[in-house]
N, C-alpha and C positions, 0 to 999 in steps of 0.2 A: 175236055173235062171242064166243069163249071163249079165254082165255089159259091155256096149260099150261106148267108147269115141267117140263122134259124132261131125261133123262139118257141118254147113249149107253152102249154096252157097256164103254167104257174109263173111265167115270165122269165124262166132261165134262158139265157142266150148262149148260143154255141155256133160253130161253123161245121160244114160238112161238104165234101166233094161228091159230085154226081156226073154221070156220063153225059147227061143232057137235061134240059128242063123237063122233058117228058119222063126221063128216068127218075127225077125227083118225084113228080106227080104219081108215077106208078108205085114207087116204094112207099110213099105216104099212104096211098090208098090201101096197100097190103099190110100196113102197120109195121113196116120194117124200119122206119126211122124213129128212133126214140131219144129222148133227152138223156145225156150221159149223167146228169145230176139226180134226176128223180125217176127216170124210166118211163115217163109219160110218152105215149105215141100220138098225143094231140099236139102236133108240131106244124108250124107255118113259117113262111119266109118272113124275115125281118127286113126293115128298110136298110139298104146298104148302098154306099157310094161306090160307083164303078172305079176300078183301078186302071188308070191310064199311064202307060209306061213310055218313057222316052229312053233313048240310048243311055244318057247319063243316069237316069233313074234306075235302070237295071243294074248298073255297076254299084250305085249307092245301095240298092236293095241287097246285093250280095254282102256288102260290108255290114249293113244293118242285121242281116241274117246271121252272120258270123258273130256279131256282138250279142245277139239274142241267144245263140247256142252257148256262148261262153257264160252268159248270165244264168242260164238254166243249169249248166254243169256246176257252177259255183253254188247256186241255191240248193241243189241236190246234195252236194258235198256238205254244206252247212247243216242240212236236215239230218244226214247220217251222223255227223258229229254230235248234234243235239241228242239224238236217240241213244248213241253210245254213252253219253254223259249222264242221261237222266233215266235210263231204263236198265233193268236187270238182264244180263246175258244168260240165257238158259241153254245155249248150244243146241244139240240135236234133239233135245227133249221139248222143243218149242210146242209142237202140236199137242202133246199130252198136257203140258203146263197151261197152255192157252185154254184148252177144253176144261181143265179143272178150275181155272179162275172163272170162266164163263158159268160153270155149273155151281159155283160157290164152294167147291171142295178145297180150294187153295186161297190164300189171302189175295185180295184184289191189289194188283200193282202192275205198272207198265213193264213189259218184257220184250225181248227180241232174241232171235236165234235162227236156226236153220230148220227147214221142213221140206219134204219131198213134194212134188206137184200133187201127188195123190193125197197126201196129208192135208195140204192146203185146200184142195177140192172138198174133202170131207168136212173140214172146219167151216168153210163157206156154206155148204149144204146144211150144216147143223146150226147156222146162224151165229157162229162165233166171229166177231169182227177181227179181221186180219188185213194186212196190207203188205205189199212187197217193199223192202227197204232198198233204195237205190245204192249202187256202188259206184261212186264217182270220186275222181281226184279233183283237187282244186284247179281252177282254170290255169293258174300260173304254172302248175306242174304238168299240164297236159301238153302233148306234142302238138305243134300247130298243124292243123288239117284244113283242107279246103272246106268252105261251108257247103251245106247241101244246096243243090241247084234250085233256083226259083222255078215255080210251076211254068211250064212252057219253054224253059231254057233248054238248049241242046245239051245232051249228056254224053260223055265219052265213057266207054266201059273197057277196062283192061281185062282181057279174057285169060291171061296167064294165071295159073293157080300156083301159089308158092307154098 
């Protein structure tokens, strides 16, 4: 696997993994690589410094990865708290309420609630702006877990199902 730093025609930068350099070229030629921000398929490789790992660097990388995971969990928790404080909770009527607001049939206001995958798909198809709200505990309340392995690191799998 190889990771490339990519840039779209509008200069959005992002990263993606490919099976090989040829795999990247083939996917770009078929229009399968698109910018996650604007959807453009005019994508090229960006300049990227190679990652050279030493034994101590791989240990440090695991610690850095764990710190990053905690930071992401904390940010998602704060996002959820913000939404719960500043938006109206509409429960399982979310899909109908969001559609009514979008069509001007209900007062424009920020809302959150529950919707089935089918309801969300219908909203997206109809152009109603929706996003999933993450459910996270603050990092301090989370059980300590091992960080995700670094790419290329050996992984052990427990095959017991509990």
